[in-house]
N, CA, C and O atoms as a GROMACS GRO file, in nm:
protein
  428
    1MET      N    1  -6.703  -8.110  13.928
    1MET     CA    2  -6.620  -8.228  13.914
    1MET      C    3  -6.543  -8.218  13.782
    1MET      O    4  -6.603  -8.188  13.678
    2ALA      N    5  -6.413  -8.242  13.785
    2ALA     CA    6  -6.328  -8.233  13.666
    2ALA      C    7  -6.353  -8.352  13.576
    2ALA      O    8  -6.383  -8.463  13.622
    3GLN      N    9  -6.340  -8.328  13.449
    3GLN     CA   10  -6.360  -8.436  13.353
    3GLN      C   11  -6.225  -8.491  13.309
    3GLN      O   12  -6.128  -8.416  13.292
    4ASP      N   13  -6.221  -8.621  13.292
    4ASP     CA   14  -6.102  -8.689  13.245
    4ASP      C   15  -6.112  -8.700  13.093
    4ASP      O   16  -6.200  -8.770  13.044
    5PRO      N   17  -6.025  -8.632  13.017
    5PRO     CA   18  -6.036  -8.637  12.872
    5PRO      C   19  -6.008  -8.776  12.815
    5PRO      O   20  -6.048  -8.806  12.703
    6GLU      N   21  -5.940  -8.861  12.892
    6GLU     CA   22  -5.909  -8.997  12.846
    6GLU      C   23  -6.026  -9.092  12.869
    6GLU      O   24  -6.030  -9.200  12.810
    7HIS      N   25  -6.120  -9.053  12.954
    7HIS     CA   26  -6.229  -9.143  12.991
    7HIS      C   27  -6.363  -9.078  12.958
    7HIS      O   28  -6.394  -8.969  13.005
    8ASP      N   29  -6.440  -9.146  12.877
    8ASP     CA   30  -6.574  -9.099  12.842
    8ASP      C   31  -6.671  -9.182  12.925
    8ASP      O   32  -6.677  -9.304  12.909
    9GLU      N   33  -6.746  -9.118  13.014
    9GLU     CA   34  -6.834  -9.194  13.102
    9GLU      C   35  -6.945  -9.267  13.027
    9GLU      O   36  -7.010  -9.356  13.083
   10HIS      N   37  -6.967  -9.230  12.901
   10HIS     CA   38  -7.068  -9.299  12.821
   10HIS      C   39  -7.008  -9.417  12.743
   10HIS      O   40  -7.081  -9.491  12.677
   11ASP      N   41  -6.878  -9.432  12.752
   11ASP     CA   42  -6.810  -9.542  12.682
   11ASP      C   43  -6.833  -9.670  12.762
   11ASP      O   44  -6.788  -9.681  12.876
   12GLU      N   45  -6.900  -9.765  12.704
   12GLU     CA   46  -6.937  -9.889  12.774
   12GLU      C   47  -6.848 -10.008  12.739
   12GLU      O   48  -6.881 -10.121  12.773
   13ARG      N   49  -6.734  -9.984  12.673
   13ARG     CA   50  -6.645 -10.095  12.638
   13ARG      C   51  -6.584 -10.155  12.764
   13ARG      O   52  -6.537 -10.081  12.850
   14PRO      N   53  -6.586 -10.286  12.774
   14PRO     CA   54  -6.523 -10.349  12.892
   14PRO      C   55  -6.370 -10.339  12.882
   14PRO      O   56  -6.313 -10.342  12.774
   15GLU      N   57  -6.309 -10.328  12.997
   15GLU     CA   58  -6.162 -10.324  13.000
   15GLU      C   59  -6.108 -10.461  12.967
   15GLU      O   60  -6.164 -10.563  13.008
   16GLU      N   61  -5.997 -10.464  12.892
   16GLU     CA   62  -5.934 -10.592  12.858
   16GLU      C   63  -5.858 -10.642  12.979
   16GLU      O   64  -5.790 -10.564  13.047
   17PRO      N   65  -5.867 -10.772  13.007
   17PRO     CA   66  -5.794 -10.825  13.123
   17PRO      C   67  -5.643 -10.819  13.098
   17PRO      O   68  -5.597 -10.836  12.986
   18ALA      N   69  -5.568 -10.795  13.203
   18ALA     CA   70  -5.423 -10.791  13.193
   18ALA      C   71  -5.371 -10.932  13.163
   18ALA      O   72  -5.426 -11.031  13.210
   19GLU      N   73  -5.265 -10.938  13.083
   19GLU     CA   74  -5.206 -11.066  13.049
   19GLU      C   75  -5.145 -11.128  13.173
   19GLU      O   76  -5.073 -11.061  13.248
   20GLU      N   77  -5.174 -11.257  13.195
   20GLU     CA   78  -5.120 -11.324  13.314
   20GLU      C   79  -4.975 -11.361  13.293
   20GLU      O   80  -4.936 -11.408  13.186
   21LEU      N   81  -4.895 -11.340  13.395
   21LEU     CA   82  -4.754 -11.378  13.391
   21LEU      C   83  -4.739 -11.518  13.448
   21LEU      O   84  -4.813 -11.558  13.538
   22ASP      N   85  -4.644 -11.590  13.394
   22ASP     CA   86  -4.616 -11.724  13.444
   22ASP      C   87  -4.530 -11.709  13.570
   22ASP      O   88  -4.416 -11.666  13.560
   23PRO      N   89  -4.583 -11.744  13.688
   23PRO     CA   90  -4.508 -11.724  13.811
   23PRO      C   91  -4.409 -11.837  13.840
   23PRO      O   92  -4.338 -11.832  13.941
   24SER      N   93  -4.402 -11.938  13.754
   24SER     CA   94  -4.318 -12.053  13.783
   24SER      C   95  -4.170 -12.019  13.773
   24SER      O   96  -4.131 -11.920  13.711
   25GLN      N   97  -4.092 -12.102  13.834
   25GLN     CA   98  -3.947 -12.084  13.830
   25GLN      C   99  -3.888 -12.139  13.701
   25GLN      O  100  -3.767 -12.128  13.680
   26ASP      N  101  -3.970 -12.197  13.614
   26ASP     CA  102  -3.921 -12.249  13.488
   26ASP      C  103  -3.862 -12.140  13.400
   26ASP      O  104  -3.779 -12.167  13.313
   27LEU      N  105  -3.906 -12.016  13.422
   27LEU     CA  106  -3.858 -11.905  13.341
   27LEU      C  107  -3.731 -11.841  13.398
   27LEU      O  108  -3.671 -11.756  13.332
   28ASP      N  109  -3.689 -11.881  13.518
   28ASP     CA  110  -3.567 -11.828  13.576
   28ASP      C  111  -3.447 -11.867  13.490
   28ASP      O  112  -3.444 -11.976  13.433
   29MET      N  113  -3.351 -11.779  13.480
   29MET     CA  114  -3.230 -11.808  13.405
   29MET      C  115  -3.125 -11.862  13.501
   29MET      O  116  -3.108 -11.812  13.612
   30VAL      N  117  -3.054 -11.966  13.456
   30VAL     CA  118  -2.947 -12.024  13.535
   30VAL      C  119  -2.818 -12.016  13.455
   30VAL      O  120  -2.819 -12.024  13.332
   31THR      N  121  -2.708 -11.999  13.525
   31THR     CA  122  -2.579 -11.987  13.458
   31THR      C  123  -2.527 -12.125  13.421
   31THR      O  124  -2.518 -12.215  13.504
   32LEU      N  125  -2.494 -12.139  13.294
   32LEU     CA  126  -2.444 -12.264  13.240
   32LEU      C  127  -2.293 -12.259  13.221
   32LEU      O  128  -2.226 -12.362  13.226
   33TYR      N  129  -2.241 -12.141  13.198
   33TYR     CA  130  -2.099 -12.123  13.166
   33TYR      C  131  -2.051 -11.991  13.222
   33TYR      O  132  -2.120 -11.890  13.212
   34THR      N  133  -1.934 -11.993  13.282
   34THR     CA  134  -1.870 -11.871  13.332
   34THR      C  135  -1.721 -11.881  13.302
   34THR      O  136  -1.659 -11.985  13.326
   35ALA      N  137  -1.663 -11.776  13.250
   35ALA     CA  138  -1.519 -11.774  13.225
   35ALA      C  139  -1.468 -11.631  13.231
   35ALA      O  140  -1.538 -11.536  13.198
   36THR      N  141  -1.342 -11.619  13.272
   36THR     CA  142  -1.278 -11.488  13.280
   36THR      C  143  -1.148 -11.488  13.201
   36THR      O  144  -1.062 -11.402  13.224
   37THR      N  145  -1.132 -11.581  13.108
   37THR     CA  146  -1.010 -11.587  13.028
   37THR      C  147  -1.018 -11.487  12.913
   37THR      O  148  -1.122 -11.425  12.890
   38ILE      N  149  -0.910 -11.472  12.843
   38ILE     CA  150  -0.904 -11.379  12.730
   38ILE      C  151  -1.001 -11.420  12.620
   38ILE      O  152  -1.051 -11.334  12.548
   39ASP      N  153  -1.029 -11.550  12.606
   39ASP     CA  154  -1.118 -11.600  12.502
   39ASP      C  155  -1.263 -11.617  12.548
   39ASP      O  156  -1.345 -11.670  12.474
   40SER      N  157  -1.294 -11.572  12.668
   40SER     CA  158  -1.427 -11.600  12.724
   40SER      C  159  -1.540 -11.538  12.642
   40SER      O  160  -1.648 -11.598  12.633
   41GLU      N  161  -1.520 -11.422  12.582
   41GLU     CA  162  -1.625 -11.361  12.500
   41GLU      C  163  -1.654 -11.448  12.378
   41GLU      O  164  -1.770 -11.471  12.344
   42MET      N  165  -1.549 -11.494  12.312
   42MET     CA  166  -1.565 -11.578  12.194
   42MET      C  167  -1.630 -11.712  12.232
   42MET      O  168  -1.720 -11.759  12.162
   43GLU      N  169  -1.585 -11.773  12.340
   43GLU     CA  170  -1.642 -11.900  12.385
   43GLU      C  171  -1.789 -11.885  12.420
   43GLU      O  172  -1.871 -11.970  12.383
   44ALA      N  173  -1.824 -11.779  12.490
   44ALA     CA  174  -1.964 -11.755  12.527
   44ALA      C  175  -2.050 -11.739  12.403
   44ALA      O  176  -2.161 -11.792  12.397
   45GLY      N  177  -2.000 -11.668  12.304
   45GLY     CA  178  -2.074 -11.652  12.179
   45GLY      C  179  -2.095 -11.783  12.106
   45GLY      O  180  -2.203 -11.809  12.053
   46LEU      N  181  -1.991 -11.867  12.102
   46LEU     CA  182  -2.002 -11.998  12.036
   46LEU      C  183  -2.101 -12.089  12.109
   46LEU      O  184  -2.182 -12.157  12.046
   47LEU      N  185  -2.093 -12.090  12.242
   47LEU     CA  186  -2.186 -12.173  12.320
   47LEU      C  187  -2.330 -12.125  12.301
   47LEU      O  188  -2.422 -12.206  12.286
   48SER      N  189  -2.348 -11.995  12.301
   48SER     CA  190  -2.482 -11.939  12.280
   48SER      C  191  -2.536 -11.980  12.143
   48SER      O  192  -2.652 -12.017  12.131
   49SER      N  193  -2.453 -11.974  12.040
   49SER     CA  194  -2.496 -12.013  11.906
   49SER      C  195  -2.532 -12.160  11.900
   49SER      O  196  -2.632 -12.197  11.838
   50LEU      N  197  -2.452 -12.245  11.964
   50LEU     CA  198  -2.480 -12.389  11.968
   50LEU      C  199  -2.615 -12.415  12.034
   50LEU      O  200  -2.695 -12.493  11.982
   51LEU      N  201  -2.639 -12.352  12.146
   51LEU     CA  202  -2.764 -12.372  12.219
   51LEU      C  203  -2.883 -12.321  12.138
   51LEU      O  204  -2.984 -12.391  12.126
   52GLU      N  205  -2.872 -12.202  12.084
   52GLU     CA  206  -2.985 -12.143  12.010
   52GLU      C  207  -3.015 -12.221  11.882
   52GLU      O  208  -3.130 -12.231  11.840
   53SER      N  209  -2.911 -12.277  11.818
   53SER     CA  210  -2.936 -12.357  11.698
   53SER      C  211  -3.006 -12.488  11.731
   53SER      O  212  -3.060 -12.554  11.642
   54ASN      N  213  -3.007 -12.525  11.858
   54ASN     CA  214  -3.077 -12.644  11.904
   54ASN      C  215  -3.207 -12.609  11.978
   54ASN      O  216  -3.262 -12.692  12.049
   55GLY      N  217  -3.253 -12.486  11.961
   55GLY     CA  218  -3.382 -12.446  12.016
   55GLY      C  219  -3.381 -12.405  12.163
   55GLY      O  220  -3.487 -12.396  12.224
   56ILE      N  221  -3.265 -12.380  12.219
   56ILE     CA  222  -3.256 -12.339  12.359
   56ILE      C  223  -3.215 -12.192  12.363
   56ILE      O  224  -3.105 -12.157  12.320
   57PRO      N  225  -3.303 -12.104  12.415
   57PRO     CA  226  -3.266 -11.963  12.424
   57PRO      C  227  -3.147 -11.945  12.518
   57PRO      O  228  -3.141 -12.006  12.625
   58ALA      N  229  -3.053 -11.862  12.478
   58ALA     CA  230  -2.934 -11.839  12.560
   58ALA      C  231  -2.908 -11.690  12.571
   58ALA      O  232  -2.926 -11.615  12.474
   59LEU      N  233  -2.867 -11.649  12.687
   59LEU     CA  234  -2.837 -11.509  12.715
   59LEU      C  235  -2.689 -11.498  12.751
   59LEU      O  236  -2.642 -11.565  12.843
   60VAL      N  237  -2.616 -11.414  12.678
   60VAL     CA  238  -2.475 -11.391  12.708
   60VAL      C  239  -2.466 -11.264  12.790
   60VAL      O  240  -2.514 -11.158  12.748
   61ILE      N  241  -2.404 -11.275  12.905
   61ILE     CA  242  -2.385 -11.160  12.994
   61ILE      C  243  -2.236 -11.135  13.002
   61ILE      O  244  -2.158 -11.223  13.041
   62GLY      N  245  -2.196 -11.015  12.966
   62GLY     CA  246  -2.055 -10.982  12.968
   62GLY      C  247  -2.031 -10.845  13.023
   62GLY      O  248  -2.124 -10.766  13.045
   63SER      N  249  -1.906 -10.818  13.046
   63SER     CA  250  -1.867 -10.689  13.101
   63SER      C  251  -1.766 -10.625  13.008
   63SER      O  252  -1.686 -10.695  12.946
   64PRO      N  253  -1.768 -10.494  12.997
   64PRO     CA  254  -1.664 -10.428  12.917
   64PRO      C  255  -1.526 -10.439  12.983
   64PRO      O  256  -1.424 -10.413  12.920
   65LEU      N  257  -1.526 -10.476  13.110
   65LEU     CA  258  -1.399 -10.496  13.181
   65LEU      C  259  -1.356 -10.642  13.165
   65LEU      O  260  -1.428 -10.731  13.207
   66PRO      N  261  -1.241 -10.667  13.105
   66PRO     CA  262  -1.203 -10.804  13.073
   66PRO      C  263  -1.189 -10.897  13.194
   66PRO      O  264  -1.211 -11.017  13.180
   67ASN      N  265  -1.155 -10.846  13.309
   67ASN     CA  266  -1.135 -10.933  13.425
   67ASN      C  267  -1.265 -10.981  13.488
   67ASN      O  268  -1.262 -11.065  13.578
   68LEU      N  269  -1.381 -10.930  13.443
   68LEU     CA  270  -1.508 -10.975  13.499
   68LEU      C  271  -1.569 -11.090  13.418
   68LEU      O  272  -1.661 -11.157  13.466
   69GLY      N  273  -1.520 -11.113  13.299
   69GLY     CA  274  -1.558 -11.230  13.222
   69GLY      C  275  -1.698 -11.228  13.164
   69GLY      O  276  -1.764 -11.125  13.156
   70TYR      N  277  -1.741 -11.348  13.122
   70TYR     CA  278  -1.870 -11.366  13.055
   70TYR      C  279  -1.942 -11.486  13.113
   70TYR      O  280  -1.881 -11.579  13.167
   71GLN      N  281  -2.075 -11.482  13.101
   71GLN     CA  282  -2.161 -11.593  13.142
   71GLN      C  283  -2.258 -11.624  13.029
   71GLN      O  284  -2.296 -11.535  12.952
   72VAL      N  285  -2.299 -11.750  13.021
   72VAL     CA  286  -2.407 -11.790  12.932
   72VAL      C  287  -2.516 -11.845  13.024
   72VAL      O  288  -2.493 -11.934  13.104
   73GLN      N  289  -2.635 -11.790  13.010
   73GLN     CA  290  -2.748 -11.834  13.092
   73GLN      C  291  -2.858 -11.890  13.003
   73GLN      O  292  -2.878 -11.845  12.889
   74VAL      N  293  -2.930 -11.989  13.057
   74VAL     CA  294  -3.041 -12.053  12.986
   74VAL      C  295  -3.159 -12.064  13.082
   74VAL      O  296  -3.141 -12.056  13.204
   75PRO      N  297  -3.281 -12.080  13.028
   75PRO     CA  298  -3.396 -12.099  13.117
   75PRO      C  299  -3.381 -12.226  13.200
   75PRO      O  300  -3.332 -12.328  13.151
   76ARG      N  301  -3.424 -12.219  13.325
   76ARG     CA  302  -3.410 -12.332  13.417
   76ARG      C  303  -3.471 -12.460  13.360
   76ARG      O  304  -3.415 -12.569  13.377
   77ARG      N  305  -3.586 -12.448  13.293
   77ARG     CA  306  -3.654 -12.567  13.244
   77ARG      C  307  -3.576 -12.637  13.132
   77ARG      O  308  -3.605 -12.752  13.100
   78GLN      N  309  -3.479 -12.568  13.072
   78GLN     CA  310  -3.401 -12.627  12.963
   78GLN      C  311  -3.254 -12.646  13.000
   78GLN      O  312  -3.172 -12.678  12.914
   79ALA      N  313  -3.221 -12.626  13.126
   79ALA     CA  314  -3.081 -12.633  13.169
   79ALA      C  315  -3.021 -12.772  13.151
   79ALA      O  316  -2.907 -12.784  13.106
   80GLU      N  317  -3.094 -12.877  13.185
   80GLU     CA  318  -3.040 -13.013  13.171
   80GLU      C  319  -3.013 -13.047  13.025
   80GLU      O  320  -2.910 -13.105  12.992
   81GLU      N  321  -3.106 -13.011  12.937
   81GLU     CA  322  -3.086 -13.036  12.794
   81GLU      C  323  -2.966 -12.956  12.743
   81GLU      O  324  -2.889 -13.007  12.661
   82ALA      N  325  -2.950 -12.834  12.789
   82ALA     CA  326  -2.837 -12.750  12.748
   82ALA      C  327  -2.705 -12.812  12.795
   82ALA      O  328  -2.608 -12.815  12.719
   83ARG      N  329  -2.701 -12.862  12.918
   83ARG     CA  330  -2.580 -12.927  12.968
   83ARG      C  331  -2.546 -13.051  12.884
   83ARG      O  332  -2.429 -13.076  12.853
   84ARG      N  333  -2.649 -13.126  12.848
   84ARG     CA  334  -2.628 -13.246  12.766
   84ARG      C  335  -2.570 -13.208  12.631
   84ARG      O  336  -2.476 -13.273  12.584
   85LEU      N  337  -2.623 -13.104  12.568
   85LEU     CA  338  -2.571 -13.059  12.439
   85LEU      C  339  -2.425 -13.016  12.448
   85LEU      O  340  -2.345 -13.050  12.360
   86LEU      N  341  -2.391 -12.944  12.553
   86LEU     CA  342  -2.253 -12.899  12.569
   86LEU      C  343  -2.159 -13.017  12.593
   86LEU      O  344  -2.047 -13.019  12.542
   87GLU      N  345  -2.205 -13.115  12.671
   87GLU     CA  346  -2.123 -13.234  12.695
   87GLU      C  347  -2.101 -13.311  12.566
   87GLU      O  348  -1.990 -13.359  12.541
   88GLU      N  349  -2.205 -13.324  12.484
   88GLU     CA  350  -2.192 -13.394  12.356
   88GLU      C  351  -2.095 -13.321  12.264
   88GLU      O  352  -2.014 -13.384  12.196
   89ALA      N  353  -2.103 -13.189  12.263
   89ALA     CA  354  -2.014 -13.110  12.177
   89ALA      C  355  -1.869 -13.124  12.224
   89ALA      O  356  -1.778 -13.134  12.141
   90GLN      N  357  -1.847 -13.124  12.355
   90GLN     CA  358  -1.712 -13.140  12.407
   90GLN      C  359  -1.658 -13.279  12.378
   90GLN      O  360  -1.541 -13.294  12.345
   91ALA      N  361  -1.743 -13.381  12.390
   91ALA     CA  362  -1.701 -13.519  12.364
   91ALA      C  363  -1.668 -13.538  12.216
   91ALA      O  364  -1.575 -13.611  12.182
   92ALA      N  365  -1.742 -13.472  12.128
   92ALA     CA  366  -1.718 -13.486  11.984
   92ALA      C  367  -1.588 -13.417  11.944
   92ALA      O  368  -1.522 -13.459  11.849
   93GLY      N  369  -1.552 -13.313  12.015
   93GLY     CA  370  -1.425 -13.246  11.990
   93GLY      C  371  -1.425 -13.154  11.870
   93GLY      O  372  -1.525 -13.142  11.800
   94PRO      N  373  -1.312 -13.089  11.847
   94PRO     CA  374  -1.302 -12.992  11.738
   94PRO      C  375  -1.311 -13.055  11.599
   94PRO      O  376  -1.351 -12.989  11.503
   95GLU      N  377  -1.275 -13.183  11.589
   95GLU     CA  378  -1.285 -13.249  11.459
   95GLU      C  379  -1.430 -13.254  11.411
   95GLU      O  380  -1.457 -13.230  11.293
   96ALA      N  381  -1.522 -13.284  11.501
   96ALA     CA  382  -1.664 -13.289  11.465
   96ALA      C  383  -1.714 -13.152  11.422
   96ALA      O  384  -1.796 -13.141  11.331
   97ALA      N  385  -1.666 -13.047  11.488
   97ALA     CA  386  -1.707 -12.912  11.450
   97ALA      C  387  -1.657 -12.878  11.310
   97ALA      O  388  -1.729 -12.818  11.231
   98ALA      N  389  -1.532 -12.916  11.280
   98ALA     CA  390  -1.477 -12.890  11.148
   98ALA      C  391  -1.553 -12.967  11.041
   98ALA      O  392  -1.578 -12.915  10.932
   99GLU      N  393  -1.591 -13.093  11.071
   99GLU     CA  394  -1.669 -13.174  10.976
   99GLU      C  395  -1.806 -13.111  10.952
   99GLU      O  396  -1.852 -13.104  10.838
  100ALA      N  397  -1.871 -13.066  11.058
  100ALA     CA  398  -2.003 -13.005  11.046
  100ALA      C  399  -1.995 -12.875  10.965
  100ALA      O  400  -2.083 -12.846  10.884
  101GLU      N  401  -1.888 -12.798  10.988
  101GLU     CA  402  -1.871 -12.674  10.912
  101GLU      C  403  -1.848 -12.704  10.764
  101GLU      O  404  -1.904 -12.638  10.676
  102ALA      N  405  -1.765 -12.805  10.736
  102ALA     CA  406  -1.739 -12.843  10.596
  102ALA      C  407  -1.865 -12.893  10.528
  102ALA      O  408  -1.889 -12.863  10.411
  103ALA      N  409  -1.946 -12.969  10.600
  103ALA     CA  410  -2.071 -13.020  10.544
  103ALA      C  411  -2.169 -12.905  10.516
  103ALA      O  412  -2.243 -12.909  10.418
  104GLY      N  413  -2.168 -12.806  10.601
  104GLY     CA  414  -2.255 -12.690  10.582
  104GLY      C  415  -2.212 -12.605  10.464
  104GLY      O  416  -2.296 -12.544  10.397
  105GLU      N  417  -2.084 -12.599  10.436
  105GLU     CA  418  -2.035 -12.522  10.323
  105GLU      C  419  -2.069 -12.588  10.190
  105GLU      O  420  -2.080 -12.520  10.088
  106GLY      N  421  -2.086 -12.719  10.191
  106GLY     CA  422  -2.116 -12.792  10.069
  106GLY      C  423  -2.260 -12.779  10.026
  106GLY      O  424  -2.293 -12.815   9.913
  107GLU      N  425  -2.348 -12.728  10.112
  107GLU     CA  426  -2.489 -12.716  10.079
  107GLU      C  427  -2.519 -12.600   9.991
  107GLU      O  428  -2.634 -12.577   9.955
   0.00000   0.00000   0.00000
């Protein structure tokens, strides 16, 4: 019988259990934003930064081909909160962004 150099039959250490994966759909990523315009890469990056600064992980998916555009995806369990944040940012407009940037520079 051949011996396995990786396994010592006198080694009595128990095997460690495999880490359990979360099978729920809460971890699925959903698309929050899609654009194929010339500015879509920049917009996707800005949206991703806004979401991540508010504790929502965001994934930017893009293509090196400009006509395929970009997407921002978030975990399904945080999609509603992400939509709310984007709506608030759009309602506040660019003036609020400029004010927030100026306030950040003063710190």
